[in-house]
N, C-alpha and C positions, 0 to 999 in steps of 0.2 A: 641422746644417743647420736652417733655420727650419721649424717645424711638422713635426718629424720623425715618421715613422710607423714603429713597430717592425715588423720583419719576422721571419718564421720561416725559419731556415735549418738545414741539416742536415749541414754538413761538420764533420769532426773534424780539427783542425790543431794541431800542437804550438806554432805561433806565437801562438796566441790565449790565452795564460795567463789567470789569473783576473782580472787588471786589464784586459787588452786588449780583450776583447769580451764579457764576461759579460753586460752589459746587453742586448746585441743577439742573444743566442743563447737566447732563452726558448722552448725547444722543448717542446711539450706536445701529445700525449705524445712522449717522446724518440724521435728517429730515424725518425719516420713521415713527415715532410715531405721530399720530394725534388723535384728539378727537374721531374719528370713530373707529380706530383700537386699541386704548389703553383701552377704557372703555368697558370691556367685562363682568364684574360681580361686585358685591357689594364691594369686596376687592379692586378692582381698584379705585372705587370712594373714598373709605376710604383712600387709599394711596395718592390720589390727594388732598383730604381734609387736610390730615396731612401736605402735602407740603405747602398748603395755610396758615395753622396755623403757620408754621415754621418762616415766615417772621415777626411775632410779636416780634421776638428777636431783630429786628432793632429798637424797641421802646427806647433803651437806649439813642439814639441821641435826640429824641424828649423830653425825660425825662430830660436830662441835659439842653437842651436849655430852657425849660420851667422855670427853676430857675436861670440859669446863665445869661439869658437875662434880668432878673428882679433885684429887690433890695434884693433878698433872698440870693444869692450865688455869689461867684466869680469862675472863671474857675479853678484856682490852677494848680497843676501838677508840673512837673520837671522844666519847663521853659516856657516862653511866646511863644516859637516856637514849643513846644510839644503840639500837637493838636491845632495848631495855630488858626484854625477856631473858636474854642470855645472862645479863648481870644479876637478875633475880635468881636464876638457877645457880649461878656462881656463888651467891651468898646464902643459898638454901632458904630464900624468902619468897620463892615462887608460889603462886596460887592459881586459881582456875581461870583467871584472865591473863593470858600470856600468849602473845602472837606466835612465838616460836613453837610452843607446844601445840597450838592449834594448827600450825603448818604441818607438824609431824602427822597429826591425825588426818588432815585433809589430803595431803600428798599421798599417803599410803592407801587411804580408802579410794582415792581416785585411781591409783594403780590397780587395786583389787577390782574395781568396777570394770576397768578395761579388760582384765583377765576374765571376769565373768561374762563379758560380752562375747568373748571367744568361746568360752566353755559351756555356756547355757545350751540346753537342747534346742535343736532347730528342726523345723518341719522338712525343709529342703536340704537334707544332708548332702554335702558335696564330698566326693572322695578323690584323692590324688596321693601319689607316693609319699610326699613329705608331711602329710597332715598329722600323723601320729607324733612326729617330732615337734611340730609347731604346738600342738596341744600339750605335750610334755613340758615344753619351755614355758607355756602360759601357767601351768600348774606350779612350776618352780617359782615363777615370779609372784604368783598369788601367795605361796607359802612364805616367800621372803618378806612381802609387805605385811602379812599377818604377824610374822615373827617380830618385826620392828614394833608393831602396835602392842603386842602382848608384853614385850620387854618394857615398854614405857608405861602402859596403863593397866596391865593385868586383865581383868574381865572386860571384854569388848564385844560389841555386836558382831555376830558371825553371819556373813552373807555369802552363800555359795551357789554358783551357777545361775544367778538371776540378778536382774537390776531392779531396784526398788524406787518407787515414787515417794513423795513427801508424806502422803497419808499413811502409806504402809510403814514408813520408818518410825512414825509416832507410836506404832504398836509393837515395835521391836525392842526387846530387852537386851541388856548386856549378857553375853554368854560367858559362863565360867571358863577361866583360862585353861583348865584341864581339857575342856572340849575343843577350845581353839587349838591347843597344842596337838590334839588328836587329828584334827583336820590338816594341820601343817605336816604332820608325819605322813598322813595318807597321801597328800599331794606330792610330797617329795619321793616317797616310795614308788608311786606310780610313774613319776618322771624318771627315776633311776632305772626302772624296768625297760624304758624305751630308749633313753639317751645313750650315746656312745662317748668314750673319751675323745678329746679333741683330735688326736692324731688318727683316730679311726672314723671320724665324723664326716658325713657328706657335706657339712658346711664348715669344715675346719678352717677354711680361708676367710670366713666372715668374722671379723673381730667383734667381740662383745657378746656373741651368742653363747648361752650357757651350755655345759656338757654334763656328762655323768659325774665327773670329778667335782664340779661346783655343787651339784645336788647332794652328793655324798658328804661334802664338807659342811654344807648348811645343815643337813640332817644330823650329823655328828654333833654340831654345836647346839642344835635344838635338844638333843638328848642330854648334853652336858648341863644345860640350863635347868633341866628337870631332874638331874642327878640319876639318870638312867645309865649307870656306869657300864654295864655289860653291853647294852646296845650301842653305846658310844664307842667302846673298845672295838667291837666288831666292825662298825662303820668306818672308823679311822684306819683300821687294818686293811680294809678294801682299798683305800686311797694309797696308803703307804706301800702295800704289796703290789700295786698296779705297775709300779716302775715308771710312771709318767711324770713324776715330780721329783725335784731335788732342790736343795738350798742353793741360791745364787752365790757366787764366790765372793763378791765384794759388796758388803752391806752399805758402804758409803755412797754407792751409785745406784742403789736398788730402786730409789724413788724418782729417778730421772726419766724424762719422757722417752729417751732413746732406749731405755731398758724395760719398757713395758712388755707384757706378755712373755716373760722369761720362764725359766724352768720352775720358778717358785710361785707362779701365778695360778691360783685356783679359781678365783672369781674377782674380776675387776668391773667397775663401772666405767664405760668408755666415754670419752669426751672429744670434742672437736674444737680446734682453735681457729677455724675458718669462718666463723660467723660472729658478728658483733652482738651487742646486747645492751640492756639498760637496767638501771636499778629498780625500775618500776615493776618488773615481773621477774623475780629471780628464778622461778620454776620454768620460765620460758627459755632459758639459756641453753645453748648447745655446748658451751664451754664449762669447765670446772671453775667456779667462782672462788673456791677457798684459797688457792695460791695467791691471788691478788688481795683478797681480804686479809690474809695473814702476812702480807709483804711489809717491808720496812717503811715506816711512815716518813714521807718527804725525803727519802734517800735518792741521791742522784750520783751514781758512780758505777763501777764495774761489778760484774758478777750478778748482782740482783737488780730487780726493778723496784719502784716504790710501791707502797701499798697502804693498807688501813690498820695494821697492827692489831688484828684480832687473834684470839686463841693463843695467848702467849704462855710458853712453858714457865713453870715456877722455879724458884731457887731450890725448893724441896725436891723437885724432879731432877734438876741438874746435879744435886749433891747425892742423889740416890744411887747413881751408877757406880759400879766397881772401878777400882783403879785401872787405868789404861783400857777401859772398855770403849772401843771406837764408836759404839752406838750413842754415846753421850753427845759427841760433836755432830754426828749424823742426825740427831734428834733436836738438839738445842743449840741454836746459833747464839753464841755469846757476843752480843752486839758491840760491846766496848772493845773486846779483843779484836773483833773483825775490823772496826773502824781504825784502830791503831795499826793493824797490819796494812791498811790501805793509806796510811799517812793522813788520816782525817781526824778532826777533833770530835769529842763526844757530842757536841751540839750540831754536828753535821746531819742529824736526823731530827724529826719531830717526835715529841712525846705526847701520846694521846691521853686525854683526861679520863679515859676509861680504865686506866691502869697501865703500869709499866713495870716489868720484872727484870729487865736487862737481857732477856732472851727472846728469840723468835723461833717459830716452828720451822725447823730446817728440812722437814720431810716434804711439806707442801708449801712452797714459797715461790713467789714469782721471780723468774730469772730475767736478766737484762735482755736476753734474746727475745723473750716473749713480749717485753715492753716495746720492742722495735718492730713488731710484726705488722704494724699499720692497720690493725683491725680496730674499729671504734670500741671504746670502753674496754680496752684490753685487760683491765682489772678483772673482768668477768669472763674472759674467753680463753683460759688456759686449756691446752689440750692434754694436760697431765691426768692420767687415770686415777681414780680412787681405788686403792687396793683393799677390797672388802675382806677377802680371805686369802691369806698367804700360806704356803706350805709350812713355814715356821710356826704359825698359829696351829695348824693341824698337828704337828709333832708335839707341841706343848699341851694341847688338849688330849692327845693320845697318852702322853705321859701322866697327865692328871687322872684320866680314867683308869689306867693300869695301876697307878699308885693306890687309888681308892679300892681296887680289887685285890690288893696285896701283891701285885706283880711288880715289885720294885726294881728288879733287874732290867725288865723291859722298859719301865718308866725312866730309869736312869739313862739308858741308852738314847732314848728320844731327847731327853733334856740335854745331854752332852753333845748331841749332834748340833743343836742350836748354839751351844756355848763355844764349841771348837770352831765353828764357822767364823766367829769373830775373834779367835785367838785367845780365849779364856781357858783357864785350867778346868779339868773335868771334876765334877762333883762325885762324892762317894757316899752320900747320905742315904737314909732309908726312912720309912715310916712317916711320922708327922714332920720331921725335919726335911725330908725329901719333898713332901707336899708344899711346905712353905718355900723351899727352894724353887719349885716349879712356878708358884705364884709370883715370886720375886722376879724370876726370869721373864714371865709374861709382861711385867711392867717394863723391864729393860728392853725387851724385844719389840713390844707393840705400842709403846707410849706415843701419844699424838697421832694415833690411828683410830680413835673413837671407841676403844674397848674398855678403858679403865673403870669408869663408873659402874658399868654393868658387871664387870668382874668382881668389884668390891661388894656389890649388892648380893650377887649369887653365892659368894663365899662367906657371907656374914661378917665381913671386915669393914664395911662402910663407916660404921659409927666410930671406929677408932682412927680412921684415916681422913675423914672429911669433916671439917669444922662446921658445926651447926646441924649436922645430920641427926634427925630424930628417928629412933627406932619405932617401927610401926606406922610411920608416915612416909618417909622419904624413899623407901624402897620402890615406890611407884610415883608417877607424876599424876597430877590431877586431870580428870576429864575436863576438857575446855568447856567453860560455862556456856558459851554460845551454842555448842553442840547439844548440851543438855536442854537448853531452852528450845532449840529447833526440834528436838525430839519430844516436845510437849512436857518436859520436866519428868519424864518417866525413868530416866537413868539416875541411879544413885551415884553419889560422889565417892571417890576413894577416901579412906579413913584419914582424918586429920586436916582435911582441906575444907 
């Protein structure tokens, strides 16, 4: 997060391996800071909350997996052994030894532990006017991190309002996902009851702080994943009827840095381009690493900066878009057409041995301007936000919920709002045809934003769209073997792994 303040925390957790949180656990002297003697005033709570937000930076792994595991993108990169775990996921050959999947688990549990540090009961309770809002934001963040984990792994250990040591963790079982979802819903509903919409909020000028709209949006998505259609419909209606959100006019500029926090923004992860970084600790960065990683390999010219050619859109995705849908070019950069337009030959760029499709991810790609900012390792320091929940996503989920409840007129209205924004004709379908139209629109609207794989799984369509997908296995990812071992072998593995 921007202007991050390092915090002192005191939990010991097997989830926080040397890469995951070492930057944030600078305890001096060791083990003397606890919840009782750390939290002495409002500033201490704000510092701890900033630390809880900081783990949102780990979203880059979830974002990549969401498209690379699907038919939208391939892993790409320098070679098949460069970030090997992504290539395994791309090929549906991943197992329990996978660095990227272990990062998902560690990063999110680290975030949960920081939220618990705030939320656990304290003997010396401090009161101040903004405390309820701070605690509500911590509950949102805990819900968000748990939602990421349950999407990936299903049943996971549920730890609420406490920090655990190594010996305790070895006695902790995996919690059924239905109970994890119940806790997520509880946290979000409690946050919603406290938070205001941004324009009403006392911290509306602080970019990146979540509000009622973000909590409602995440809760609605949580309901969608559980097929709780009526609850989802009501939740999305609260957002839509609030009047605080609308679709941005120009889709082609929606993902530019200068268009952040626009009328379509429901929840973003905020990044800063003012601090350098290194490849040695990607979770330690303040910048968004994905635009640089997804940049054009060995390119030296106008418009774009060079990069590492990760997360490359497929021909399948490029061909999927309707005729004259402007979202195709906004999503998939046809590199050969681009080079021709610049008067450059096809060999003006490098081709990574990790795969090449002829397309680059045009939503999150390093610009020439970012390349020239003078910050060390500018591949890793983009200030471009990751758009986690957009209003278009809200409208399409609302359309899906209403369609499932037989309210096709309402569903069609939401669907067509998304289509007319980009100049496409309105649909007139109903029933199952309308349902499929909504899912089709989700791919066109949200591709290369990290949603596709999870959409295919939750709708039961993954096996027909993803090569190598095995029903009964690949709906979930394996629990990292290192975590099973560290838990004393008490955790069962997901089926098929």
